[in-house]
N, C-alpha and C positions, 0 to 999 in steps of 0.2 A: 865235632859232631854237633848238629843243631839240637837245641832244646825244644821239647814238646810240652805245651801247656794245654790243659783241657778247659773248655768253657763250663763244664759241669764236673765239679770235683767228686760228686757221688759216682758218676760213671767211671772216673779215674780210679776210685777206690774199688769198684767192682772188678775192673780190669786187672789191677794189681793184687786182688784177692784179699784185701784187708779193710774190714769195716769197723775196726776197733776205734776207741776214742783217740784223740790226738796224743795224749800223754803215754799211751800204751803202744805206740807205733815205732818201728825202726825207720820209717820214711817220713817222720814228722817234718823235717827240714824241707824236703821236696814238696810236701803237701802245702806247707805254709808259703813256700816260694811260689807255687801255683796260685794260691789265694792272693798273694801280693800282686802278682801279674794281673789277675782279674780286677783287683781294686784300682790299679793304675790304669788299666784299659777303660774302666768305667768313668774314672775321674779326669782323664786327659782331655785337653782341648782338641778341637777339630783339626788343628794344624800340627799338633804334637805327634811325635813319632817315638815309639818304644824300640830301643835297640839293646844290644848286648855287646859289652866291650871285653875283649880278650887280646892279650899280647902273645907273640910267639913264645915268650918265656913262660907263659901260663898265668900271668896276672889277669884277674878278671873282675868285672863289676856286673852283678846279676841283671840290672836294668839301668839304662840311661834314657831319660826322656829328653829329646831335642825339642825345644819349644820355639816360639816366635823369636826372631832376632838372634838365633843361635844360642839361646839360653840352654844350659845343660843342668840336669838334676840326676844324680846317681843314687841308686837304691841297692844296697847289699843286704841280703837276708842271712842272718846268723841266728837261727832259732835255738838259742841256748841261754842259760842264765849268765848275766854279767854282774860283776861286783864293782867294776869301774870302767870308765870309758877307755877303750883300747881298740886300735885299728890294726888291720892286717897290712902286710907289705903291699898286697894287691891294691887295697884301698888307698894307701899312701901314694902309690905309683899313679893311680888314676887321678887323684886330687892334684898332685904335682904336675902331671902332664896337661890337664885340661882346666884347672882352676874353676870348677863348676860353681854355679850359684848356690847349689845345695847338694850335700851328700848325706843320705839318711841310712843309718845302720838299723835295720829292722830286727829287733831282739825278741827274746821270749818275755822278758819282764823288766828290762832296764830302761830308764828314761833320764836323759840329760840333754838340755838344749843350749846351754851356755858353755861351749867347748872352747878352751884356749888353744888356738891353732899352733902357737909357738911351743906349748908344752907337748903337743903331739908331733913335733918335728916338722911342722908345716908352715914355717915362716915364709914371708915373701909372696903370699897369695894376694889376689885382689881383695879389696875391703868387703866385697859383697859375698865372698865364699862363706858358707855356713855349714857346719858339721853338727848333726843331731843324732841321738840314739833314741829310738822310739820302739815301744812294744808293737809288734806287727799289727795287733788288733786296733791300734790307734788310727791306722790308715783308713780303716772302714768308717771312722768318725769324722771325716772331712779334713784330716790333718794334711792331706796332699794339697788341697786348695790353700790352706793357711800357709804352707811352706813356700808358696810361689812368691 
């Protein structure tokens, strides 16, 4: 089933009938995912393409930016508190399959940008692959451009 994102999250909130603050919502993950989409759309280059990756087995990456020269950057939105850097099987599968330049896990409040890929079980990737955990609001501060 295709995902639907709104250009105006206020209209989205009216349609779903929830105008509560982010912390008091049951759909906070979906709302933050929509906001991340808008930030990526605004920051992407003119030749970049935003895609969605999903396997038949159900592994998925929320957003994949295909850039110039087939550069790939994946963004997975996990809007919940993290105590340590930990990735899902889906994220591991995506990284192992494509060796992207960047994979960003967009969290609620966890930041770590020096991830040891071997400790994550991701050995053998190209030297340029980078895994970062960023609070989702960091993306609105230009981190998308810095991660290129």
